[in-house]
C-alpha positions in Angstrom: -34.2 -128.9 216.5 -35.4 -128.9 213.1 -35.5 -131.7 210.6 -33.4 -131.2 208.2 -33.0 -132.9 204.3 -31.5 -136.4 204.2 -31.8 -136.4 209.1 -33.4 -139.2 210.5 -37.2 -137.8 211.8 -41.0 -138.6 211.2 -42.2 -135.9 209.4 -39.1 -137.3 207.2 -39.8 -140.5 206.7 -44.0 -139.3 206.6 -42.6 -136.7 203.8 -40.5 -140.0 201.5 -43.4 -142.2 202.1 -45.2 -139.9 200.6 -42.4 -139.3 198.2 -42.5 -143.2 197.1 -45.5 -143.9 196.7 -46.9 -143.7 193.4 -43.8 -144.7 191.4 -44.5 -147.8 194.0 -48.6 -148.2 192.9 -47.1 -147.6 189.5 -44.7 -150.3 189.5 -46.6 -153.0 191.4 -49.3 -152.6 188.5 -47.2 -152.1 185.5 -45.2 -155.2 186.9 -48.9 -157.2 187.5 -50.0 -156.2 183.4 -46.5 -157.4 182.7 -46.2 -160.7 185.0 -49.9 -161.4 183.7 -48.8 -161.2 179.8 -45.8 -162.6 179.6 -47.7 -165.9 181.3 -50.3 -165.5 179.2 -47.8 -166.2 176.0 -46.6 -168.5 178.2 -48.8 -170.8 178.5 -50.2 -170.4 174.9 -46.8 -171.2 173.6 -47.1 -174.8 176.1 -49.9 -175.8 175.3 -49.7 -175.7 171.6 -46.0 -177.1 172.0 -44.0 -175.2 170.0 -45.4 -175.6 166.8 -45.5 -172.9 164.6 -48.0 -170.1 163.9 -50.1 -170.1 159.9 -47.9 -167.2 158.6 -50.7 -165.0 156.7 -51.3 -165.5 153.6 -50.6 -162.0 151.4 -47.0 -164.0 152.8 -47.3 -166.9 149.8 -48.9 -165.0 147.1 -46.6 -162.6 147.0 -44.0 -163.6 145.2 -41.6 -161.0 145.7 -42.2 -161.7 149.4 -40.6 -165.3 149.4 -36.6 -164.7 150.8 -39.0 -162.7 153.7 -41.2 -165.7 154.2 -38.3 -168.5 154.2 -36.8 -165.7 157.3 -40.2 -164.8 159.1 -41.2 -169.0 159.0 -37.2 -169.2 161.1 -37.5 -166.5 163.6 -41.3 -168.2 164.3 -40.0 -171.3 164.5 -36.9 -170.0 166.8 -39.1 -168.7 168.8 -41.8 -171.1 168.9 -39.3 -173.6 170.5 -37.0 -173.5 174.1 -35.4 -169.8 173.2 -39.2 -168.2 173.2 -39.9 -170.1 176.5 -36.6 -168.5 177.7 -37.2 -165.2 177.3 -40.9 -165.6 179.1 -39.3 -167.2 182.2 -37.0 -164.4 182.0 -39.9 -162.0 181.0 -42.0 -163.4 183.8 -38.8 -163.0 187.1 -38.3 -159.5 184.8 -42.1 -158.6 186.4 -41.9 -160.4 189.8 -39.0 -158.3 190.4 -40.6 -155.5 189.6 -43.6 -156.0 192.1 -42.0 -156.8 194.8 -39.9 -153.9 194.7 -42.7 -151.7 193.8 -44.1 -153.7 197.0 -40.6 -152.9 199.3 -40.3 -149.7 198.2 -43.8 -149.1 199.4 -43.4 -149.7 202.3 -39.6 -148.7 203.0 -38.6 -151.5 203.9 -36.1 -153.5 201.7 -33.7 -151.0 198.8 -31.6 -153.0 197.4 -35.1 -154.8 195.7 -36.8 -151.3 195.4 -33.9 -150.7 193.6 -33.6 -154.1 191.5 -37.5 -153.2 190.7 -37.1 -150.0 189.9 -33.8 -151.0 186.4 -35.8 -154.1 185.8 -38.2 -151.4 185.0 -36.0 -149.7 182.8 -34.6 -153.4 181.3 -37.5 -153.8 177.7 -36.0 -156.9 177.2 -38.9 -159.2 177.8 -41.3 -156.8 179.0 -42.6 -156.3 175.3 -45.7 -153.7 175.2 -45.2 -152.7 178.8 -42.5 -151.2 177.8 -43.5 -148.0 176.2 -44.8 -147.5 179.9 -42.1 -148.8 182.1 -39.7 -146.3 181.1 -41.0 -143.6 182.5 -41.5 -145.4 185.8 -38.1 -147.2 186.2 -36.4 -143.3 185.7 -39.4 -141.8 188.1 -38.5 -144.3 191.0 -34.7 -144.9 190.7 -34.8 -140.8 190.8 -36.8 -140.9 194.0 -35.0 -143.5 195.1 -32.0 -141.6 194.8 -32.8 -138.5 197.3 -31.4 -138.5 200.3 -34.6 -138.1 203.1 -36.1 -141.5 201.2 -32.8 -143.4 201.7 -32.4 -142.0 205.7 -36.6 -143.2 206.0 -34.6 -147.3 203.8 -32.1 -147.1 206.6 -35.3 -146.6 209.8 -37.0 -149.0 207.8 -35.8 -152.2 207.0 -32.4 -153.0 204.5 -30.3 -149.5 204.9 -28.9 -148.2 200.9 
């Protein structure tokens, strides 16, 4: 009996493992970068206790920038408080979800968590500079996870799709 795509078998599982390997590793790496970046921001925010950082001198020296200075001060004050802490906590959760999703994707053990991690990479809300890298990796991961042979490998390995 030959191994058709989507049917269980050792060769399909190995092929699926090879197929998910690169996007899973990249998802974990980007998730770790996101987590480290957000954790640094959170620690820095908590260490300053919501104290507003100084604005560039150009905003004070140029009278035409007066309205923008007030707007910048309000925005920085808003993001230096509980809202900034909330953004960082959600960003940390997003990064951890990406790492866990990549891990489960690599081991073909939990399809739902792998898909959640891939989708988390697509949401650019809290991941800051890693958004540029997260979007293509997230798209690649979702495409790979939706292949029939990959879904079949997950069914064999643990929580099914």
